[in-house]
N, C-alpha and C positions, 0 to 999 in steps of 0.2 A: 523416441526422443525428438523434441521439436528442433527445427533448424534455427540457428542463431542469426540475428540480424547483422551482427558484427563478430566475426570469428576471433578477433583479437581481444574480446572482452568475455568475462565469465557469464554463465547463464543467467544469474540473478541481477546483473548490472542494469541500472536504470538507463533507458535510452531516451525517453521523452517524458517530461512532466507537463501535463496539460493545464489549461487555465482553471478547469473545475477541480483541480487537485488530484485527479487520477493520474496514473502513470503506466507506461509501457516498459516491460522488462525485455532484456536482450533475447530471452527464449520465447517471447510472444505472450508471456503472462501479463495479467492486468492487476494493478493495485488500485484500491479505492480509498478515499480519505477515511480516517478512523471515525470522524464525526458522522459518517453515513452508516456505520455499523451499530445497530441498536444495542448489542451486548456490550460493546466498548463504552457507549454512552451511559448505559445503566451502571456499569462497574465504576465509571468515573464519578457519577453522581453519588453512588454509595460511599466511595472513599471520601469525597468531600464532606458529606454529611457526617460520616463517622469521625472525622477530625475535629468536629466542633466541640 
């Protein structure tokens, strides 16, 4: 198990959100913006097209 940055917060709590949209979690995990995930972008475009 990874060490927590702040023991008073749960493991998945956001510690820092950076200017590029990425984020640092309390347990050291990293999140990237959904727009940088090609599978998310593809699914979003499909749903928008399907709604027409």
